[in-house]
C-alpha positions as CSV (number, residue, x, y, z in Angstrom):
1,M,-8.8,-7.2,-1.4
2,S,-10.4,-9.7,0.9
3,P,-10.1,-8.9,4.7
4,E,-7.4,-10.8,6.5
5,K,-8.8,-13.4,9.0
6,I,-8.0,-12.7,12.6
7,L,-8.5,-15.5,15.2
8,I,-9.7,-14.2,18.5
9,I,-9.5,-16.4,21.6
10,E,-11.5,-14.5,24.2
11,D,-14.0,-15.6,26.9
12,D,-15.3,-12.2,27.9
13,S,-18.4,-11.4,25.8
14,I,-18.2,-7.6,26.1
15,S,-14.5,-7.4,25.3
16,S,-14.9,-9.8,22.3
17,K,-17.8,-7.8,20.8
18,M,-15.7,-4.6,21.1
19,M,-12.7,-6.3,19.5
20,M,-14.8,-7.7,16.6
21,R,-16.3,-4.4,15.8
22,I,-13.0,-2.5,15.7
23,L,-11.4,-5.3,13.6
24,E,-14.3,-5.1,11.1
25,D,-14.0,-1.3,10.9
26,N,-10.4,-1.7,9.9
27,N,-11.2,-4.3,7.2
28,F,-10.2,-7.4,9.1
29,E,-12.4,-10.5,9.4
30,P,-12.6,-11.7,13.0
31,F,-13.2,-15.3,14.0
32,L,-14.2,-15.6,17.7
33,M,-13.5,-18.9,19.5
34,T,-13.0,-19.9,23.1
35,G,-10.0,-21.8,24.3
36,H,-12.0,-25.0,24.3
37,E,-13.2,-24.7,20.7
38,I,-9.9,-24.3,18.9
39,D,-8.3,-27.3,17.3
40,E,-5.6,-28.2,14.8
41,D,-8.0,-28.7,12.0
42,T,-9.4,-25.2,12.4
43,L,-5.9,-23.7,12.2
44,Q,-5.0,-25.7,9.2
45,R,-8.0,-24.8,7.2
46,S,-8.6,-21.2,8.0
47,N,-5.4,-19.5,6.9
48,F,-5.4,-16.9,9.8
49,F,-3.4,-13.7,9.3
50,A,-2.9,-13.4,13.1
51,A,-4.2,-14.6,16.4
52,V,-5.2,-12.4,19.4
53,V,-5.2,-14.5,22.5
54,D,-6.7,-13.4,25.8
55,M,-6.0,-16.2,28.2
56,K,-4.7,-16.5,31.7
57,L,-1.2,-17.9,31.5
58,A,-2.1,-20.2,34.4
59,D,-4.9,-21.7,32.3
60,P,-3.7,-25.2,31.3
61,G,-5.1,-24.7,27.8
62,F,-2.7,-21.8,27.1
63,E,0.3,-24.0,26.6
64,E,-1.6,-26.2,24.2
65,I,-3.2,-23.4,22.2
66,S,0.0,-21.3,21.9
67,T,1.9,-24.3,20.8
68,L,-0.7,-25.0,18.1
69,I,-0.6,-21.4,16.9
70,N,3.2,-21.5,16.7
71,K,3.1,-24.7,14.8
72,Y,1.2,-23.1,11.9
73,E,3.4,-19.9,12.1
74,I,0.5,-17.6,12.9
75,P,1.6,-14.3,14.5
76,L,0.4,-14.4,18.1
77,I,-0.6,-11.3,19.9
78,L,-1.0,-11.8,23.7
79,F,-3.8,-9.7,25.1
80,A,-3.6,-10.1,28.9
81,A,-4.5,-8.1,32.0
82,K,-1.0,-8.3,33.5
83,E,1.8,-5.9,32.8
84,Y,4.5,-7.2,30.5
85,S,7.0,-7.7,33.3
86,S,10.3,-9.5,33.1
87,A,8.7,-12.4,35.0
88,L,5.9,-12.6,32.4
89,R,8.4,-12.3,29.6
90,D,10.4,-15.2,31.0
91,K,7.3,-17.3,31.4
92,V,6.4,-17.0,27.7
93,A,10.0,-17.0,26.3
94,N,9.6,-20.4,24.7
95,K,6.6,-19.2,22.7
96,K,6.7,-17.1,19.5
97,I,4.8,-14.1,20.9
98,L,4.8,-11.4,18.2
99,D,3.7,-8.7,20.6
100,F,2.0,-8.0,23.8
101,V,-0.9,-5.7,24.7
102,Q,-2.0,-5.0,28.2
103,K,-5.8,-5.3,28.5
104,K,-6.8,-1.9,30.2
105,D,-9.2,0.2,28.2
106,A,-10.5,1.0,24.7
107,A,-7.0,2.3,23.7
108,S,-5.7,-1.2,24.1
109,L,-7.8,-2.3,21.1
110,G,-6.2,0.5,19.1
111,Q,-2.8,-0.9,19.9
112,I,-3.9,-4.3,18.5
113,I,-5.0,-2.6,15.2
114,S,-1.6,-0.8,15.1
115,I,0.2,-4.2,15.4
116,L,-2.0,-5.8,12.7
117,S,-1.5,-2.8,10.4
118,R,2.3,-3.2,10.9
119,L,2.0,-6.8,9.9
120,R,0.4,-5.7,6.7
121,K,3.3,-3.4,5.9
122,N,5.8,-6.0,6.8
123,S,5.0,-7.9,3.6
124,L,6.5,-5.1,1.6
125,M,9.8,-5.3,3.4
126,K,12.7,-7.6,2.4
127,V,15.1,-8.7,5.1
128,L,18.5,-10.4,4.6
129,L,19.8,-12.6,7.4
130,V,23.6,-13.3,7.4
131,D,25.1,-15.9,9.8
132,D,27.3,-18.9,9.4
133,S,25.2,-20.7,12.1
134,K,22.5,-22.7,10.4
135,F,20.6,-22.8,13.7
136,A,20.8,-19.0,14.2
137,L,19.6,-18.5,10.6
138,T,16.7,-20.9,11.0
139,L,15.6,-19.3,14.2
140,A,15.7,-15.7,13.0
141,A,14.1,-16.6,9.7
142,S,11.2,-18.4,11.4
143,I,10.5,-15.3,13.7
144,L,10.6,-12.8,10.8
145,K,8.7,-15.0,8.3
146,T,6.0,-15.5,10.9
147,A,5.8,-11.7,11.2
148,N,5.2,-11.5,7.4
149,F,8.6,-10.2,6.2
150,E,10.1,-11.5,3.0
151,V,13.3,-13.2,4.2
152,F,16.5,-14.0,2.4
153,T,19.4,-15.9,4.1
154,A,23.2,-16.1,3.5
155,S,25.8,-18.1,5.4
156,D,28.7,-15.6,4.9
157,G,29.3,-12.0,3.8
158,Q,30.3,-12.8,0.3
159,E,27.0,-14.7,-0.3
160,A,25.2,-11.7,1.1
161,V,26.9,-9.4,-1.3
162,E,25.8,-11.6,-4.2
163,I,22.2,-11.5,-2.9
164,L,22.3,-7.7,-2.6
165,N,23.6,-7.4,-6.1
166,S,20.6,-9.4,-7.5
167,T,18.1,-8.0,-5.0
168,P,19.0,-4.3,-4.4
169,D,15.6,-3.5,-2.9
170,I,16.3,-5.3,0.3
171,S,15.5,-2.9,3.2
172,I,17.2,-4.5,6.2
173,V,20.3,-6.6,6.8
174,L,21.0,-8.5,10.0
175,T,24.5,-9.7,10.1
176,D,26.7,-11.7,12.5
177,Y,30.4,-10.7,12.9
178,D,32.4,-13.9,12.8
179,M,31.9,-15.6,9.4
180,P,34.1,-17.2,6.8
181,V,35.1,-15.6,3.5
182,L,33.8,-12.1,4.4
183,N,33.0,-11.2,8.0
184,G,30.1,-9.0,9.2
185,L,32.1,-5.8,9.6
186,D,33.6,-6.0,6.0
187,L,30.1,-6.8,4.7
188,L,28.8,-3.6,6.5
189,K,31.6,-1.5,4.8
190,K,30.7,-2.9,1.4
191,I,27.0,-2.1,2.0
192,R,27.8,1.5,3.1
193,E,29.7,2.0,-0.2
194,R,26.4,1.6,-2.0
195,F,23.6,2.4,0.5
196,D,23.4,4.9,3.3
197,R,21.9,4.3,6.7
198,N,18.5,5.5,5.7
199,S,18.0,3.5,2.5
200,M,19.2,0.2,3.9
201,A,19.3,-0.5,7.6
202,V,21.9,-2.8,9.0
203,I,21.5,-4.5,12.4
204,A,24.6,-6.1,14.0
205,V,24.1,-9.4,15.7
206,S,26.7,-10.5,18.3
207,Q,27.3,-12.4,21.4
208,M,26.9,-10.8,24.8
209,T,30.6,-11.0,25.4
210,A,31.5,-9.1,22.2
211,Q,30.7,-5.5,23.2
212,T,33.7,-4.2,21.3
213,N,32.4,-5.6,18.1
214,I,29.1,-3.8,18.6
215,T,30.8,-0.4,19.1
216,T,32.9,-1.0,15.9
217,F,29.8,-1.9,13.9
218,L,28.0,1.3,15.1
219,R,31.0,3.5,14.2
220,N,31.0,2.0,10.7
221,G,27.4,2.7,10.0
222,A,25.2,0.1,11.6
223,N,21.8,1.3,12.5
224,D,21.2,-0.9,15.5
225,Y,22.4,-4.1,17.2
226,V,20.9,-7.1,19.0
227,M,22.7,-9.4,21.4
228,K,22.6,-13.2,21.3
229,P,20.7,-14.9,22.7
230,Y,17.7,-12.7,22.0
231,T,14.0,-13.3,22.5
232,N,11.5,-13.4,19.7
233,D,9.9,-10.1,20.6
234,E,13.3,-8.3,21.0
235,L,14.4,-9.3,17.5
236,Y,11.0,-8.3,16.1
237,C,11.0,-4.9,17.8
238,R,14.6,-4.1,16.5
239,V,13.6,-5.1,13.0
240,V,10.4,-3.1,13.0
241,N,12.2,0.0,14.3
242,S,14.6,-0.2,11.3
243,A,11.7,-0.9,8.9
244,E,9.9,2.3,10.1
245,L,13.2,4.2,9.6
246,V,13.5,3.0,6.0
247,E,9.8,3.7,5.3
248,S,10.1,7.2,6.7
249,Y,13.1,7.9,4.5
250,R,11.3,6.6,1.4
251,E,8.3,8.7,2.2
252,I,10.5,11.9,2.6
253,N,12.2,11.0,-0.7
254,R,8.8,10.7,-2.4
255,I,7.6,14.0,-1.0
256,N,10.9,15.7,-2.1
257,Q,10.6,14.3,-5.6
258,N,7.0,15.5,-5.8
259,M,8.0,18.9,-4.6
260,N,10.6,19.1,-7.3
261,Y,8.1,18.1,-9.9
262,L,5.6,20.6,-8.6
263,M,8.2,23.4,-9.0
264,G,8.8,22.3,-12.6
265,M,5.0,22.1,-13.2
266,A,4.6,25.6,-11.7
267,S,7.3,27.1,-13.9
268,H,6.3,25.3,-17.1
269,D,2.8,23.7,-17.2
270,I,1.1,26.5,-15.2
271,R,3.1,29.6,-15.8
272,G,3.2,29.1,-19.6
273,P,-0.5,28.7,-20.1
274,L,-1.3,31.5,-17.7
275,G,1.1,33.8,-19.7
276,S,-0.8,32.9,-22.9
277,I,-4.1,33.7,-21.3
278,S,-2.8,37.0,-20.0
279,E,-1.4,37.9,-23.5
280,L,-4.7,37.0,-25.3
281,C,-6.8,38.9,-22.8
282,S,-4.6,42.0,-23.1
283,Y,-4.7,41.9,-26.9
284,L,-8.5,41.5,-26.8
285,A,-8.8,44.5,-24.5
286,E,-6.4,46.7,-26.5
287,N,-7.6,45.8,-30.0
288,P,-11.3,45.1,-29.8
289,D,-12.0,46.4,-33.3
290,E,-9.5,44.0,-35.0
291,Y,-11.5,40.9,-34.1
292,G,-14.5,39.6,-36.0
293,K,-17.2,37.7,-34.3
294,D,-15.8,34.2,-35.2
295,S,-12.2,35.2,-34.4
296,Y,-13.3,36.7,-31.1
297,K,-15.3,33.5,-30.2
298,N,-12.3,31.2,-31.1
299,T,-10.0,33.2,-28.9
300,L,-12.4,33.0,-26.0
301,N,-12.6,29.2,-26.5
302,I,-8.8,29.0,-26.4
303,I,-8.8,30.9,-23.1
304,A,-11.6,28.7,-21.7
305,E,-9.8,25.4,-22.7
306,T,-6.5,26.6,-21.3
307,S,-8.1,27.8,-18.1
308,E,-9.9,24.4,-17.7
309,H,-6.6,22.6,-18.1
310,I,-4.9,24.7,-15.4
311,L,-7.9,24.2,-13.1
312,S,-7.7,20.5,-13.7
313,M,-4.1,20.5,-12.6
314,V,-4.8,22.5,-9.5
315,N,-7.8,20.3,-8.6
316,S,-5.7,17.2,-9.0
317,L,-3.0,18.6,-6.7
318,L,-5.6,19.6,-4.1
319,D,-7.1,16.1,-4.3
320,I,-3.7,14.5,-3.7
321,S,-3.2,16.8,-0.7
322,T,-6.6,16.1,0.7
323,I,-6.6,12.3,0.4
324,D,-3.0,12.1,1.8
325,H,-3.9,14.1,4.9
326,K,-3.9,12.1,8.1
327,D,-7.4,13.3,9.1
328,F,-9.0,12.4,5.8
329,V,-12.0,10.0,6.3
330,L,-14.2,8.4,3.7
331,K,-17.9,9.1,3.9
332,K,-19.4,5.8,3.0
333,S,-23.0,4.9,2.3
334,D,-24.7,2.0,0.5
335,T,-24.7,2.9,-3.2
336,S,-25.8,1.2,-6.4
337,L,-22.6,1.0,-8.5
338,T,-24.7,-0.4,-11.4
339,E,-26.7,2.8,-11.6
340,L,-23.8,5.2,-10.7
341,I,-21.8,4.0,-13.7
342,R,-24.8,4.4,-16.0
343,Q,-25.3,8.0,-14.8
344,R,-21.7,8.9,-15.4
345,I,-21.8,7.5,-18.9
346,D,-25.1,9.3,-19.8
347,Q,-24.5,12.6,-18.0
348,I,-20.8,13.2,-18.5
349,F,-19.4,11.2,-21.4
350,L,-22.2,10.8,-23.9
351,K,-21.2,13.9,-25.9
352,S,-17.5,13.0,-26.1
353,V,-18.1,9.5,-27.2
354,Q,-20.6,10.6,-29.8
355,T,-18.1,13.2,-31.1
356,K,-15.5,10.5,-31.6
357,N,-18.1,7.9,-32.8
358,I,-17.1,5.5,-30.0
359,R,-19.4,2.8,-28.9
360,I,-19.7,2.1,-25.1
361,I,-20.9,-1.4,-24.2
362,Y,-22.3,-1.5,-20.7
363,E,-24.7,-4.4,-20.1
364,P,-24.5,-5.4,-16.4
365,V,-26.2,-8.7,-15.7
366,Q,-26.9,-8.0,-12.0
367,E,-27.6,-5.1,-9.6
368,V,-24.4,-4.4,-7.6
369,S,-24.4,-2.2,-4.5
370,A,-21.6,-1.5,-2.0
371,G,-20.7,0.7,1.0
372,I,-18.6,3.4,-0.7
373,D,-17.7,7.1,-0.6
374,K,-19.8,8.0,-3.6
375,T,-18.0,11.3,-4.3
376,R,-14.6,9.6,-4.3
377,I,-15.7,6.6,-6.4
378,I,-17.2,9.0,-8.9
379,Q,-13.6,10.5,-9.2
380,V,-12.3,7.0,-10.0
381,L,-15.0,6.2,-12.5
382,D,-14.6,9.5,-14.3
383,N,-10.8,9.1,-14.5
384,L,-11.0,5.6,-15.9
385,I,-13.8,6.3,-18.3
386,S,-12.1,9.6,-19.4
387,N,-8.8,7.7,-20.0
388,A,-10.6,5.1,-22.1
389,V,-12.3,7.8,-24.2
390,K,-8.9,9.6,-24.6
391,F,-7.0,6.6,-25.9
392,T,-9.7,4.9,-28.0
393,P,-9.6,6.0,-31.6
394,A,-12.6,7.2,-33.6
395,G,-14.9,4.3,-34.4
396,G,-13.6,2.2,-31.5
397,E,-15.4,0.6,-28.6
398,I,-15.2,0.6,-24.8
399,I,-16.5,-2.3,-22.7
400,I,-17.5,-1.6,-19.1
401,D,-18.6,-4.2,-16.6
402,V,-19.4,-4.4,-12.9
403,K,-20.3,-7.6,-11.0
404,K,-20.1,-9.4,-7.7
405,S,-17.1,-11.6,-7.2
406,G,-17.2,-13.4,-3.8
407,N,-17.2,-10.8,-1.1
408,D,-16.1,-8.1,-3.5
409,V,-17.4,-5.8,-6.3
410,Y,-15.4,-6.2,-9.5
411,F,-15.3,-3.4,-12.1
412,S,-13.4,-3.4,-15.4
413,I,-13.2,-1.0,-18.3
414,K,-11.6,-2.2,-21.6
415,D,-10.7,0.2,-24.4
416,S,-9.5,-0.4,-28.0
417,G,-6.6,2.0,-27.9
418,P,-2.8,1.2,-28.2
419,G,-2.6,-0.7,-24.9
420,L,0.1,-0.4,-22.3
421,T,3.9,-0.8,-22.7
422,K,6.1,-2.5,-20.2
423,K,7.3,1.0,-19.0
424,D,3.6,2.0,-18.6
425,M,2.9,-1.1,-16.5
426,D,5.8,-0.2,-14.1
427,Q,4.6,3.3,-13.4
428,V,0.9,3.5,-14.4
429,F,-0.3,4.4,-10.9
430,K,2.6,6.6,-9.9
431,E,2.3,10.3,-9.4
432,F,3.1,12.7,-12.3
433,K,3.5,9.8,-14.7
434,K,1.9,9.9,-18.2
435,L,1.2,7.0,-20.4
436,S,3.5,6.6,-23.4
437,A,0.7,6.7,-26.0
438,A,-0.7,10.1,-26.9
439,P,-4.5,10.7,-26.6
440,T,-6.2,10.3,-29.9
441,S,-7.7,13.7,-30.1
442,G,-4.9,15.7,-28.3
443,E,-6.7,15.7,-25.0
444,N,-4.8,17.0,-22.0
445,S,-3.3,14.9,-19.2
446,V,-1.9,16.0,-15.9
447,G,-0.4,12.7,-14.8
448,L,-2.2,12.5,-11.5
449,G,-5.6,10.9,-12.3
450,L,-4.5,7.2,-12.0
451,S,-2.5,7.9,-8.8
452,I,-5.6,9.5,-7.3
453,C,-7.6,6.4,-8.3
454,K,-5.2,4.1,-6.6
455,R,-5.3,6.2,-3.4
456,I,-9.1,6.1,-3.3
457,I,-9.4,2.4,-4.0
458,T,-6.7,1.6,-1.4
459,L,-8.6,3.7,1.2
460,H,-11.7,1.6,0.4
461,N,-9.5,-1.5,1.2
462,G,-9.6,-2.5,-2.4
463,E,-7.1,-3.2,-5.2
464,I,-6.7,-1.6,-8.6
465,G,-4.7,-2.9,-11.6
466,A,-4.1,-2.6,-15.3
467,R,-3.1,-4.9,-18.2
468,T,-2.8,-4.9,-21.9
469,R,-5.5,-7.0,-23.7
470,P,-4.3,-9.7,-26.1
471,E,-6.6,-8.4,-28.8
472,G,-5.3,-4.9,-28.3
473,G,-6.2,-2.0,-25.9
474,A,-5.9,-1.6,-22.2
475,D,-8.0,-3.2,-19.4
476,F,-8.2,-1.2,-16.1
477,Y,-10.0,-2.9,-13.2
478,F,-10.6,-2.6,-9.5
479,N,-12.3,-4.5,-6.7
480,L,-13.9,-3.3,-3.5
481,P,-15.4,-5.1,-0.5
482,L,-19.1,-5.3,-0.7
483,K,-19.5,-4.4,2.9
484,G,-17.4,-1.3,2.5
């Protein structure tokens, strides 16, 4: 995943250097310019993700620059020495200011990163705007699209219901009250028949004179409200608060589902094999004379394989817990991926591929190095190569490649197994999900390996994916920034 480009308009050299460093550390690509250097051609060509503007509002260039940034719908973060007072707010009310950060200390730069990170998350949120006023719809849609939300619009409640029927993963609905066909309150009641306050947030939008409407909305399940006329930042803050509520609810649901699965795993996948080990060990201890040498050895092999499977499950669960912890930090260093892949093939997988008579083709055409957490990327490589070996039949082949692609490293591994079904594609990187095809030699699978891979690649600011090859087999791939 290429870093998003951030335009910085800052005249102070010390402040700009600090800002550029922290942006790069968080996988953003900063472009520093002064107020005199920025022009329309630059904004049109550069596809900026956001702009951080540190200018005195009295500067005659601020009006021109902020107007240009607004024209190209670039989220504008104002970074100024003054407090965000009502007077300052009124002064910039005609500008699409996404957010404001007071320039005080190093913590202020952390605030900017938080705002930019929120912008990244916004792209995953769908928002439905419902209003019979075309002007109001256009204004709100412009604000939220600039903030990276995916926006749907409806001119009345009935149209909104139809959109919700076809797009049930909408997260937030903003609705006016007075509308033809189906008013906002009746729309809210229909929404609450299907979605609770946590799974779909509803924000009531009403005139300053209609306080009664707001109270009625809240009593019937609205999460929040905003009064017309509102400012850009007020609408954005209300929507972000609701987005964070929905995100928290989804995360709690995910954790609960995983806990339920873990309880099932503990009672079935772990307790069962442990019981078998216990019984075998007891029988060996109580009847040592009944076992011949070969039978004794076979029984120990069964115990060892079963123990290894349980250990694999426990290690995977611990990996998930470790990687998800808020204090987890990657330990990156410049590493040759070309050589690392060769080492894993020769040291870990050579015996298994020889046993199944599988041919591994690995012929990199260039040396590729990147800033990575070597231990964690080894986990990814081992998972992907192990899966390819599991699903490739005897006599098949596996093709592995790594190369530079622009500012990224691109890795792919292609097997000659059964490929991926549509159901596999929908859940391949989800926790506790196993692929529909069975391993060709009965190898065990916990259902966490690919989920761990996704977490590790995401932490490296990369992307991971999978597809079925036209000629048969699966192709798993990922990319990572070269700079790390």
